[in-house]
C-alpha positions as CSV (number, residue, x, y, z in Angstrom):
1,Q,-50.6,16.7,-45.9
2,S,-47.6,16.7,-43.6
3,S,-47.8,17.7,-39.9
4,Q,-45.3,16.9,-37.1
5,G,-43.6,14.2,-39.2
6,I,-46.8,12.5,-40.3
7,V,-47.7,12.1,-44.0
8,L,-51.3,11.2,-44.7
9,T,-52.0,10.0,-48.2
10,E,-55.2,9.0,-49.9
11,F,-55.7,7.3,-53.3
12,G,-59.0,7.3,-55.2
13,S,-60.9,4.0,-55.2
14,D,-60.5,3.6,-58.9
15,S,-56.9,4.8,-59.1
16,W,-53.7,2.8,-59.7
17,Q,-52.5,2.3,-56.1
18,I,-49.6,-0.1,-56.0
19,I,-46.9,1.9,-57.9
20,P,-47.8,5.2,-56.3
21,A,-47.7,3.6,-52.8
22,E,-44.2,2.1,-53.6
23,N,-43.0,5.4,-54.8
24,L,-44.2,7.1,-51.6
25,V,-42.6,4.5,-49.4
26,A,-39.3,4.8,-51.3
27,A,-39.4,8.6,-51.1
28,F,-39.8,8.7,-47.3
29,Q,-37.7,5.6,-46.5
30,S,-34.7,7.6,-45.2
31,S,-36.8,10.3,-43.5
32,Q,-38.2,10.4,-40.0
33,A,-41.8,10.9,-41.2
34,E,-44.5,8.4,-40.7
35,V,-46.5,7.6,-43.8
36,L,-50.1,6.7,-43.2
37,A,-52.4,5.5,-46.1
38,T,-56.1,5.9,-46.1
39,C,-57.8,2.7,-47.1
40,R,-61.5,1.8,-47.7
41,G,-61.0,-2.0,-47.2
42,A,-58.8,-4.7,-45.9
43,S,-57.5,-5.6,-49.4
44,D,-56.3,-2.1,-49.9
45,A,-54.7,-2.1,-46.5
46,R,-52.7,-5.3,-47.4
47,L,-51.3,-3.5,-50.4
48,M,-50.3,-0.4,-48.5
49,L,-48.7,-2.4,-45.6
50,G,-46.8,-4.5,-48.1
51,A,-45.5,-1.9,-50.5
52,L,-41.8,-2.5,-51.3
53,E,-41.8,-5.2,-48.6
54,L,-41.6,-2.3,-46.1
55,G,-45.1,-0.9,-46.2
56,T,-46.4,2.3,-44.9
57,S,-46.0,3.1,-41.2
58,G,-49.7,2.5,-40.8
59,I,-53.1,2.8,-42.3
60,V,-56.3,4.6,-41.6
61,L,-59.3,2.4,-42.4
62,E,-62.4,4.3,-43.5
63,T,-65.3,1.8,-43.6
64,E,-68.7,1.2,-42.1
65,D,-68.5,-2.5,-42.9
66,P,-67.7,-4.7,-39.8
67,S,-66.5,-7.5,-42.1
68,E,-63.7,-5.3,-43.4
69,V,-62.5,-4.5,-39.9
70,R,-62.5,-8.3,-39.1
71,A,-60.6,-9.1,-42.3
72,L,-58.0,-6.4,-41.4
73,S,-57.7,-7.7,-37.9
74,S,-57.1,-11.2,-39.2
75,F,-54.4,-10.0,-41.5
76,L,-52.6,-8.2,-38.7
77,R,-52.7,-11.3,-36.6
78,E,-51.1,-13.2,-39.5
79,R,-48.4,-10.6,-39.8
80,S,-47.6,-10.9,-36.1
81,F,-46.3,-14.5,-36.8
82,E,-43.5,-13.1,-39.0
83,G,-40.3,-13.6,-37.1
84,S,-42.0,-15.3,-34.1
85,K,-40.3,-18.3,-32.5
86,I,-41.8,-21.8,-32.3
87,E,-40.3,-24.1,-29.6
88,L,-39.0,-27.3,-31.3
89,E,-38.1,-30.5,-29.6
90,A,-35.7,-33.1,-30.7
91,A,-37.0,-36.7,-31.1
92,T,-35.4,-40.1,-31.7
93,V,-36.7,-42.0,-34.8
94,T,-37.7,-45.5,-33.7
95,T,-39.5,-46.8,-36.7
96,V,-39.4,-46.4,-40.5
97,K,-41.8,-48.9,-42.1
98,P,-43.3,-49.0,-45.6
99,V,-47.1,-49.1,-45.4
100,G,-48.4,-49.1,-49.0
101,M,-49.8,-46.5,-51.4
102,G,-51.6,-43.3,-50.6
103,D,-52.5,-39.8,-51.9
104,R,-49.4,-37.7,-51.2
105,V,-49.5,-33.9,-51.2
106,C,-46.7,-31.6,-52.4
107,V,-47.3,-28.1,-51.3
108,D,-45.9,-25.5,-53.7
109,T,-45.6,-22.2,-52.0
110,C,-45.2,-18.7,-53.5
111,S,-41.9,-18.3,-51.5
112,L,-38.4,-19.6,-51.9
113,L,-37.5,-21.6,-48.8
114,V,-33.9,-21.8,-47.6
115,P,-32.0,-24.7,-46.2
116,G,-33.5,-25.6,-42.8
117,E,-37.0,-24.4,-43.6
118,G,-40.1,-26.5,-44.1
119,L,-43.6,-27.1,-42.9
120,L,-44.8,-28.6,-39.6
121,V,-46.8,-31.8,-40.5
122,G,-48.1,-34.8,-38.5
123,N,-50.7,-37.5,-38.1
124,F,-52.0,-35.7,-35.1
125,A,-52.2,-32.0,-34.3
126,R,-50.5,-32.5,-30.9
127,A,-47.2,-33.5,-32.4
128,L,-46.0,-32.0,-35.7
129,F,-42.7,-32.8,-37.5
130,L,-40.6,-30.3,-39.4
131,V,-40.7,-31.6,-43.0
132,H,-37.9,-30.0,-45.0
133,S,-38.4,-28.3,-48.4
134,E,-36.9,-29.6,-51.6
135,C,-34.3,-26.9,-51.7
136,A,-31.5,-29.4,-51.8
137,E,-30.4,-30.6,-55.2
138,S,-29.5,-34.2,-55.9
139,S,-28.3,-36.3,-58.9
140,Y,-31.9,-37.5,-59.3
141,I,-33.9,-34.3,-59.0
142,S,-33.4,-30.5,-59.4
143,S,-33.8,-28.1,-56.5
144,R,-37.4,-26.9,-56.0
145,P,-37.0,-24.5,-53.0
146,F,-40.7,-23.5,-53.2
147,R,-41.9,-27.1,-52.6
148,V,-42.5,-29.3,-49.6
149,N,-43.3,-33.0,-50.1
150,A,-45.5,-32.8,-47.0
151,G,-47.3,-36.1,-46.7
152,P,-50.7,-37.7,-47.3
153,V,-54.0,-35.9,-47.6
154,H,-55.1,-36.7,-44.0
155,A,-52.1,-35.1,-42.3
156,Y,-52.3,-31.9,-40.3
157,T,-50.1,-28.9,-41.0
158,Q,-49.6,-25.7,-39.1
159,S,-51.2,-22.6,-40.5
160,V,-51.1,-19.0,-39.3
161,E,-52.8,-17.8,-36.1
162,G,-51.9,-21.0,-34.3
163,K,-54.4,-23.1,-36.2
164,T,-54.0,-26.4,-38.0
165,A,-55.5,-27.5,-41.3
166,Y,-55.6,-30.8,-43.2
167,L,-53.3,-30.9,-46.2
168,S,-56.4,-31.8,-48.3
169,E,-58.0,-28.5,-47.2
170,L,-55.2,-26.3,-48.6
171,S,-55.8,-24.5,-51.9
172,S,-54.3,-21.7,-53.9
173,G,-54.2,-18.6,-51.7
174,S,-54.1,-20.5,-48.4
175,Q,-51.6,-19.4,-45.8
176,V,-49.2,-21.8,-44.2
177,M,-46.5,-21.4,-41.6
178,V,-42.9,-21.9,-42.7
179,V,-40.5,-22.8,-39.8
180,D,-36.7,-23.3,-39.8
181,A,-34.6,-25.6,-37.7
182,L,-34.2,-22.9,-35.0
183,G,-38.0,-22.4,-34.8
184,R,-38.2,-19.1,-36.6
185,A,-41.6,-18.8,-38.3
186,R,-42.9,-16.9,-41.2
187,S,-46.0,-17.2,-43.3
188,A,-46.2,-18.3,-47.0
189,I,-49.0,-18.4,-49.6
190,V,-49.9,-21.7,-51.2
191,G,-49.5,-21.5,-55.0
192,R,-50.8,-25.0,-55.8
193,L,-51.0,-28.6,-54.5
194,K,-49.8,-31.7,-56.3
195,V,-51.8,-34.7,-55.1
196,E,-50.5,-38.0,-56.5
197,V,-50.6,-41.7,-55.6
198,R,-47.2,-42.6,-54.1
199,P,-45.7,-45.2,-51.8
200,L,-45.7,-44.2,-48.2
201,V,-43.6,-44.9,-45.1
202,L,-44.7,-44.7,-41.4
203,V,-42.1,-42.8,-39.3
204,E,-42.4,-43.0,-35.6
205,A,-40.3,-40.9,-33.1
206,A,-40.0,-40.8,-29.4
207,T,-39.7,-37.6,-27.4
208,K,-37.9,-37.2,-24.0
209,D,-41.2,-37.7,-22.1
210,G,-41.3,-41.3,-23.5
211,K,-44.3,-40.6,-25.8
212,T,-44.2,-41.8,-29.4
213,H,-45.5,-39.7,-32.3
214,S,-45.9,-40.4,-36.0
215,I,-46.0,-39.1,-39.5
216,L,-46.5,-40.7,-42.9
217,L,-44.2,-39.5,-45.7
218,Q,-43.5,-40.5,-49.3
219,N,-41.1,-43.3,-49.7
220,A,-38.6,-41.7,-52.0
């Protein structure tokens, strides 16, 4: 139905939803109408709000299940991080010291990271370092712009909603925060982890307030 520039659409619970939703978003992309999709759960709402990377203008959630409302609320908070700005601070590296072998985690995301982007990782949650992705190609290794060689299993990384997680806690489907050198943030889905025994180095850096912070990274 269409009324005062609003299009309300509903798909059956057992119908093919993704292609019709994308067709609908494409059809009204250049119009002034607002397209609202009726959904019966948070998973359907995710599909509607992500159709053709644009999504419908909004959704109408029809449910009596409080857990679906909470799940949708969590998803909307995650979306609010897209394009947000993280304040980064420059630090001076004071120490780079080999420390031995450890279980190193490569985080393979479902997104292609561009130069300047990486994950925030550190030994302590109070100070995280921007660890760059493997998007740069060298004579020794091909470019893998979806991957961040993040550090050992104990390290913290920034996830969405302002929370941190141990690298060892991540798994396929987890959400992590990708940040670039200007502090612009977006979320990415973890595709897989590669945990392997590798030589590690301790990197220490001092900030303007005189405090020293640290991170362990693969010695490569």
